[in-house]
Kinemage of the C-alpha trace (Angstrom):
@kinemage 1
@onewidth
@group {chain A} dominant
@subgroup {mainchain}
@vectorlist {calphas} color= white
{ca met a 1} P -0.107 -0.173 0.158
{ca gln a 2} L 1.605 3.409 -0.986
{ca val a 3} L 1.155 5.749 1.797
{ca asn a 4} L -0.014 9.434 1.319
{ca phe a 5} L 2.887 11.698 2.557
{ca tyr a 6} L 1.360 14.756 1.734
{ca lys a 7} L -1.000 17.249 3.869
{ca lys a 8} L -4.582 18.096 2.063
{ca pro a 9} L -5.886 21.200 2.506
{ca gln a 10} L -8.159 22.018 5.310
{ca thr a 11} L -11.594 22.927 5.371
{ca lys a 12} L -14.033 23.701 8.047
{ca ala a 13} L -15.383 20.025 7.873
{ca ser a 14} L -11.974 18.457 8.328
{ca asn a 15} L -10.838 20.465 10.988
{ca thr a 16} L -10.939 17.551 13.352
{ca leu a 17} L -8.365 15.787 10.884
{ca ser a 18} L -5.976 18.810 11.244
{ca lys a 19} L -3.336 16.644 13.059
{ca ile a 20} L -1.343 14.940 9.962
{ca glu a 21} L -0.939 10.971 11.319
{ca his a 22} L 2.797 10.976 13.054
{ca ser a 23} L 3.541 7.339 12.777
{ca val a 24} L 5.201 7.761 9.257
{ca leu a 25} L 8.486 5.121 9.588
{ca phe a 26} L 11.647 7.451 8.620
{ca leu a 27} L 12.704 4.806 5.980
{ca asp a 28} L 9.563 4.547 4.100
{ca tyr a 29} L 9.691 8.586 3.864
{ca leu a 30} L 13.014 8.290 2.465
{ca glu a 31} L 12.241 5.828 0.089
{ca his a 32} L 9.431 8.064 -1.090
{ca phe a 33} L 12.185 11.171 -1.691
{ca ile a 34} L 14.252 8.910 -3.480
{ca ser a 35} L 11.906 7.891 -5.565
{ca asn a 36} L 10.902 11.447 -6.384
{ca ser a 37} L 14.345 12.603 -7.173
{ca ala a 38} L 14.121 13.645 -10.559
{ca thr a 39} L 11.541 16.525 -9.415
{ca lys a 40} L 13.663 17.803 -6.312
{ca arg a 41} L 14.916 21.397 -6.316
{ca val a 42} L 18.759 21.749 -6.203
{ca gln a 43} L 19.138 24.140 -3.400
{ca gly a 44} L 21.232 26.856 -4.392
{ca tyr a 45} L 21.578 26.108 -8.080
{ca gly a 46} L 17.729 26.619 -8.890
{ca thr a 47} L 17.757 23.591 -10.969
{ca val a 48} L 15.413 20.364 -10.972
{ca gly a 49} L 16.384 16.923 -10.383
{ca leu a 50} L 19.179 15.706 -8.064
{ca ala a 51} L 22.841 14.233 -9.473
{ca his a 52} L 23.291 10.531 -9.695
{ca asn a 53} L 26.009 11.052 -7.267
{ca thr a 54} L 23.588 12.982 -4.590
{ca val a 55} L 20.629 10.401 -4.893
{ca arg a 56} L 23.615 7.574 -4.135
{ca thr a 57} L 24.125 9.361 -0.909
{ca tyr a 58} L 20.343 8.750 -0.119
{ca lys a 59} L 20.638 5.355 -0.847
{ca ser a 60} L 23.608 4.772 1.331
{ca leu a 61} L 21.941 6.311 4.327
{ca leu a 62} L 18.863 3.959 3.633
{ca arg a 63} L 20.936 1.162 3.702
{ca ile a 64} L 22.702 2.400 6.750
{ca val a 65} L 19.353 3.218 8.433
{ca lys a 66} L 18.222 -0.092 8.279
{ca ile a 67} L 21.095 -1.797 9.337
{ca tyr a 68} L 21.040 0.453 12.453
{ca glu a 69} L 17.082 -0.648 13.323
{ca phe a 70} L 17.978 -3.935 12.695
{ca glu a 71} L 20.983 -4.298 15.113
{ca lys a 72} L 19.363 -1.625 17.843
{ca ser a 73} L 15.605 -3.723 17.242
{ca glu a 74} L 13.762 -0.569 16.789
{ca arg a 75} L 11.795 1.385 14.045
{ca leu a 76} L 12.786 4.948 13.545
{ca tyr a 77} L 9.387 7.259 13.082
{ca leu a 78} L 9.479 10.756 11.778
{ca asn a 79} L 8.534 12.614 14.908
{ca ser a 80} L 10.787 9.945 17.101
{ca ile a 81} L 14.176 11.064 15.840
{ca asp a 82} L 14.735 13.196 19.312
{ca lys a 83} L 17.969 14.403 20.827
{ca tyr a 84} L 18.691 10.455 22.460
{ca val a 85} L 18.273 9.053 18.597
{ca ala a 86} L 19.953 11.545 16.969
{ca glu a 87} L 23.015 10.830 19.530
{ca ser a 88} L 22.454 7.042 19.257
{ca phe a 89} L 22.703 7.303 15.647
{ca thr a 90} L 25.967 9.128 15.511
{ca arg a 91} L 27.676 6.741 18.108
{ca phe a 92} L 26.722 3.717 16.165
{ca leu a 93} L 28.214 5.783 12.639
{ca lys a 94} L 31.342 6.915 14.608
{ca ile a 95} L 32.079 4.253 17.173
{ca glu a 96} L 30.371 0.723 16.443
{ca lys a 97} L 31.126 1.394 12.514
{ca gln a 98} L 33.915 3.361 12.655
{ca tyr a 99} L 33.107 5.498 9.829
{ca ser a 100} L 35.059 8.502 9.025
{ca asp a 101} L 34.476 11.851 10.154
{ca asn a 102} L 33.286 13.207 6.652
{ca tyr a 103} L 30.982 10.087 5.951
{ca cys a 104} L 29.391 10.513 9.385
{ca gly a 105} L 28.981 14.252 9.212
{ca gln a 106} L 27.328 13.484 5.819
{ca leu a 107} L 24.969 11.106 6.492
{ca leu a 108} L 23.506 13.434 9.192
{ca lys a 109} L 23.497 16.271 6.993
{ca leu a 110} L 21.497 14.036 5.113
{ca leu a 111} L 19.152 12.497 7.842
{ca lys a 112} L 18.299 16.236 8.651
{ca ile a 113} L 17.186 17.208 4.896
{ca ile a 114} L 15.160 14.187 5.135
{ca leu a 115} L 13.509 15.276 8.326
{ca arg a 116} L 12.936 18.939 6.934
{ca asp a 117} L 11.633 17.548 3.710
{ca ala a 118} L 8.703 15.432 5.493
{ca glu a 119} L 8.084 18.852 7.741
{ca lys a 120} L 7.635 20.990 4.465
{ca ser a 121} L 5.535 18.351 3.311
{ca gly a 122} L 3.324 18.725 6.580
{ca leu a 123} L 4.351 15.513 8.321
{ca glu a 124} L 5.138 15.646 12.189
{ca val a 125} L 8.861 15.764 12.946
{ca his a 126} L 10.297 16.016 16.400
{ca pro a 127} L 10.957 19.524 17.206
{ca tyr a 128} L 14.867 18.501 17.580
{ca ser a 129} L 15.018 17.946 14.131
{ca asn a 130} L 16.585 21.781 13.845
{ca tyr a 131} L 19.079 20.948 16.016
{ca ile a 132} L 20.940 17.836 14.380
{ca glu a 133} L 24.138 18.991 13.415
{ca ser a 134} L 26.882 17.255 11.220
{ca phe a 135} L 30.814 17.407 11.337
{ca lys a 136} L 33.739 17.063 9.182
{ca gln a 137} L 37.657 15.983 9.666
{ca lys a 138} L 39.604 18.276 10.884
{ca ser a 139} L 41.691 20.198 8.618
{ca ser a 140} L 44.911 19.274 10.457
{ca asp a 141} L 43.944 15.461 9.859
{ca arg a 142} L 43.317 15.969 6.200
{ca ile a 143} L 46.371 14.607 3.948
{ca leu a 144} L 45.822 16.049 0.167
{ca his a 145} L 47.861 14.862 -2.731
{ca val a 146} L 48.756 16.965 -5.858
{ca leu a 147} L 50.853 16.538 -8.902
{ca asn a 148} L 53.444 19.329 -8.779
{ca pro a 149} L 54.756 21.017 -11.822
{ca val a 150} L 58.144 18.980 -11.745
{ca glu a 151} L 55.879 15.819 -11.852
{ca ile a 152} L 53.458 16.863 -14.389
{ca lys a 153} L 56.505 17.337 -16.826
{ca thr a 154} L 57.861 14.012 -15.991
{ca leu a 155} L 54.508 12.185 -17.286
{ca lys a 156} L 54.666 14.800 -20.426
{ca glu a 157} L 57.816 13.360 -21.358
{ca leu a 158} L 57.465 9.595 -21.078
{ca gln a 159} L 58.878 7.848 -24.081
{ca tyr a 160} L 56.653 4.746 -24.030
{ca ile a 161} L 53.324 4.284 -23.166
{ca pro a 162} L 51.467 1.086 -23.351
{ca glu a 163} L 48.864 1.077 -26.366
{ca ala a 164} L 45.702 0.063 -23.484
{ca tyr a 165} L 46.923 3.328 -21.656
{ca gln a 166} L 47.000 5.362 -24.366
{ca asp a 167} L 43.619 7.134 -23.950
{ca ser a 168} L 43.843 7.429 -19.906
{ca tyr a 169} L 47.028 9.013 -20.513
{ca lys a 170} L 45.765 11.557 -23.004
{ca trp a 171} L 43.044 12.503 -20.613
{ca leu a 172} L 45.101 12.665 -17.680
{ca leu a 173} L 47.319 15.128 -19.294
{ca ile a 174} L 44.271 17.010 -20.567
{ca gly a 175} L 42.443 16.795 -17.093
{ca leu a 176} L 45.737 18.282 -15.512
{ca cys a 177} L 45.521 21.148 -17.994
{ca ile a 178} L 41.749 22.313 -17.637
{ca gly a 179} L 40.667 21.410 -13.917
{ca gln a 180} L 37.511 19.848 -14.092
{ca arg a 181} L 35.867 17.093 -12.374
{ca val a 182} L 36.216 13.753 -13.969
{ca ser a 183} L 32.794 13.163 -14.895
{ca asp a 184} L 32.690 16.437 -17.007
{ca leu a 185} L 36.180 15.940 -18.419
{ca leu a 186} L 35.442 11.830 -19.882
{ca lys a 187} L 32.399 13.368 -21.422
{ca leu a 188} L 33.887 15.557 -23.739
{ca thr a 189} L 33.760 15.322 -27.398
{ca leu a 190} L 35.546 17.480 -30.585
{ca asn a 191} L 32.089 19.361 -30.855
{ca asp a 192} L 32.914 20.883 -27.211
{ca leu a 193} L 36.284 22.642 -28.804
{ca arg a 194} L 36.687 26.075 -30.483
{ca lys a 195} L 39.426 27.574 -31.786
{ca ala a 196} L 40.801 30.375 -29.930
{ca pro a 197} L 43.148 33.132 -31.047
{ca thr a 198} L 46.616 31.426 -29.141
{ca gly a 199} L 44.983 28.110 -28.304
{ca leu a 200} L 41.983 26.427 -28.021
{ca tyr a 201} L 38.057 26.977 -26.094
{ca ile a 202} L 36.235 23.809 -24.301
{ca asp a 203} L 33.051 24.891 -23.684
{ca ile a 204} L 31.488 22.718 -20.507
{ca val a 205} L 28.350 22.762 -18.556
{ca gln a 206} L 29.308 21.104 -15.455
{ca gln a 207} L 27.220 17.880 -14.598
{ca lys a 208} L 27.329 18.884 -10.818
{ca thr a 209} L 26.652 22.482 -10.753
{ca lys a 210} L 24.805 22.627 -14.358
{ca lys a 211} L 27.269 25.399 -14.286
{ca ala a 212} L 28.625 26.647 -17.962
{ca val a 213} L 32.083 27.424 -18.314
{ca thr a 214} L 34.797 27.985 -21.121
{ca val a 215} L 38.201 26.794 -20.382
{ca gly a 216} L 41.124 28.396 -22.341
{ca val a 217} L 44.081 25.936 -23.411
{ca ala a 218} L 47.220 27.059 -24.000
{ca asp a 219} L 49.415 24.108 -23.765
{ca pro a 220} L 50.680 22.961 -26.856
{ca leu a 221} L 51.000 19.483 -26.068
{ca val a 222} L 47.222 19.107 -24.900
{ca ile a 223} L 46.171 21.409 -27.910
{ca gln a 224} L 47.746 18.665 -29.813
{ca leu a 225} L 46.068 16.081 -28.362
{ca leu a 226} L 42.500 17.573 -28.811
{ca glu a 227} L 43.296 18.610 -32.059
{ca asn a 228} L 45.069 15.551 -33.975
{ca lys a 229} L 44.835 12.914 -31.028
{ca phe a 230} L 41.433 13.319 -29.205
{ca pro a 231} L 41.064 10.108 -26.803
{ca lys a 232} L 38.352 7.681 -26.984
{ca arg a 233} L 36.252 7.619 -23.862
{ca val a 234} L 37.072 5.510 -21.092
{ca ser a 235} L 35.167 4.656 -17.682
{ca gln a 236} L 35.971 6.194 -14.594
{ca val a 237} L 37.035 2.790 -13.104
{ca val a 238} L 39.696 1.733 -15.924
{ca phe a 239} L 40.764 5.682 -15.464
{ca asn a 240} L 41.657 5.467 -12.064
{ca lys a 241} L 43.075 2.244 -12.490
{ca gln a 242} L 45.516 3.321 -14.959
{ca ile a 243} L 46.550 6.261 -14.052
{ca lys a 244} L 48.358 4.962 -11.006
{ca ser a 245} L 50.085 2.936 -13.642
{ca leu a 246} L 51.216 5.776 -15.419
{ca cys a 247} L 52.480 7.865 -12.518
{ca lys a 248} L 54.274 4.951 -11.593
{ca met a 249} L 56.000 4.373 -14.787
{ca ala a 250} L 57.014 8.325 -14.600
{ca gly a 251} L 58.380 7.431 -11.207
{ca ile a 252} L 56.483 9.424 -9.163
{ca asp a 253} L 57.031 6.823 -6.230
{ca gly a 254} L 58.527 8.767 -3.356
{ca leu a 255} L 56.926 7.686 0.083
{ca val a 256} L 54.157 9.623 1.005
{ca ser a 257} L 51.325 9.433 3.782
{ca gly a 258} L 47.924 8.789 2.962
{ca phe a 259} L 44.424 7.162 3.600
{ca lys a 260} L 44.217 3.698 2.321
{ca asn a 261} L 41.128 0.964 2.578
{ca asn a 262} L 42.411 -1.747 5.274
{ca pro a 263} L 40.660 -5.157 3.348
{ca lys a 264} L 39.975 -6.762 7.022
{ca thr a 265} L 38.700 -3.649 8.539
{ca arg a 266} L 37.131 -1.928 5.770
{ca arg a 267} L 38.364 1.397 7.054
{ca lys a 268} L 40.631 3.689 6.046
{ca glu a 269} L 43.782 4.104 7.780
{ca val a 270} L 46.987 6.532 7.639
{ca val a 271} L 49.503 4.351 5.871
{ca ser a 272} L 52.805 5.192 4.298
{ca ala a 273} L 53.410 4.067 0.146
{ca pro a 274} L 54.358 5.225 -2.701
{ca lys a 275} L 53.043 8.437 -4.284
{ca tyr a 276} L 51.433 6.572 -7.168
{ca glu a 277} L 49.351 4.315 -4.774
{ca phe a 278} L 47.476 7.383 -3.600
{ca ile a 279} L 46.599 8.682 -7.304
{ca thr a 280} L 43.055 9.088 -8.006
{ca ser a 281} L 41.209 10.874 -10.918
{ca his a 282} L 40.361 13.698 -7.980
{ca ile a 283} L 43.734 14.818 -8.211
{ca met a 284} L 43.768 16.472 -11.777
{ca arg a 285} L 41.379 19.224 -10.395
{ca arg a 286} L 43.181 19.962 -7.245
{ca ser a 287} L 46.675 20.000 -8.876
{ca phe a 288} L 45.040 22.621 -11.535
{ca ala a 289} L 43.950 24.497 -8.523
{ca ser a 290} L 46.686 24.349 -6.329
{ca asn a 291} L 49.522 24.985 -9.159
{ca tyr a 292} L 47.796 27.926 -10.664
{ca tyr a 293} L 47.074 29.357 -6.972
{ca gly a 294} L 48.655 32.548 -6.484
{ca lys a 295} L 49.579 32.985 -10.247
{ca ile a 296} L 46.346 33.373 -11.481
{ca glu a 297} L 43.551 35.353 -9.420
{ca thr a 298} L 41.171 33.292 -7.357
{ca pro a 299} L 38.139 34.220 -9.111
{ca leu a 300} L 39.088 33.298 -12.286
{ca leu a 301} L 40.475 29.903 -11.191
{ca met a 302} L 37.362 29.468 -9.221
{ca asn a 303} L 34.939 30.163 -12.011
{ca ile a 304} L 36.775 27.492 -13.923
{ca thr a 305} L 36.628 24.809 -11.014
{ca gly a 306} L 33.426 25.519 -10.131
{ca his a 307} L 33.700 26.698 -6.499
{ca ser a 308} L 31.233 29.547 -5.334
{ca lys a 309} L 33.187 30.232 -2.367
{ca glu a 310} L 36.625 31.067 -1.774
{ca ser a 311} L 36.532 29.609 1.559
{ca thr a 312} L 35.468 26.517 0.357
{ca phe a 313} L 38.178 26.842 -2.759
{ca leu a 314} L 41.403 27.294 -0.191
{ca thr a 315} L 40.105 24.463 1.840
{ca tyr a 316} L 39.876 22.295 -1.065
{ca ile a 317} L 43.549 22.839 -1.903
{ca gly a 318} L 44.362 23.136 1.897
{ca thr a 319} L 45.799 26.526 2.184
{ca his a 320} L 44.911 29.858 3.362
{ca gln a 321} L 44.298 33.369 2.267
{ca asn a 322} L 47.388 35.051 1.388
{ca lys a 323} L 47.006 37.832 3.387
{ca asp a 324} L 50.297 39.360 2.739
{ca ala a 325} L 49.217 39.675 -1.013
{ca leu a 326} L 46.062 41.183 0.174
{ca ala a 327} L 48.073 43.675 2.118
{ca asp a 328} L 50.409 44.427 -0.830
{ca leu a 329} L 47.558 45.264 -3.030
{ca phe a 330} L 46.156 47.675 -0.649
{ca met a 331} L 49.538 49.652 -0.028
{ca gln a 332} L 49.775 49.514 -3.807
{ca gln a 333} L 46.166 50.753 -4.494
{ca ala a 334} L 46.387 53.245 -1.212
{ca gly a 335} L 49.960 54.474 -2.468
{ca val a 336} L 48.004 55.960 -5.657
{ca ile a 337} L 45.110 57.794 -3.478
{ca trp a 338} L 47.968 59.387 -1.534
């Protein structure tokens, strides 16, 4: 039987029924939310339809709440998620399951979103739902990896690339040059290219933000790849696997610390390993932003990478605002005034 989650407009004849049935199961409403994800409005972007990866995170919440209910032998109702339940769920995520702080925080954030959405639908939720707080990993605990200009030069100078790796190699060099998410990079076609006075333009509608950006390409090698040796499409799984091997071929193998999944505990742990083992597709966008930061105006970089806030951008590359540069700029402009 399908549950009707929406409150009908009240009339004088139905005033006695003004209170919504309060025994709606959280999982029932979450499943309803997921099934209607295609028509959900995306906050902050003015668009409709949740992205595939966003829907996947809600499905993760669904799976984990099912496990929580099974292990605690209880059912969660929309109006029963109070301070005690929220704290119990947080302990379950962080202590019992030992999920990372970022993952715990993400699940709590989604939990609150679902409860707020249910409340907007006219359903009764516990007042504490407004006070559920997420959290994330401390900045001091983050370990970020980038490919620096020397390492990128080494990759460009690789002499022998196995045939099976050719397309991933080309996508890697292109990705390091244009600073886009891998989901946008691997969907590029020749139709997205335009001639520019001193290079090429690439027109991209970013999948996550639905933002249209134009990226200029000035690197001669990347221009040659795009114009004459445009790569074939590869899957993200294959790409992530092959770029590790490519970086190994390039000798990017110095020992560094990073997070790796422990197959026994199925949790991430800090280990020391050759740098190429920590290479993933995300390193392209972060390397682009890090290598150009301080050399290109930050708003211009943010426009290309798709960051809307400078604070988010700086956290992304693991740095802080260059206050000396701002002070220098002030003195330079103040000197003109005086």
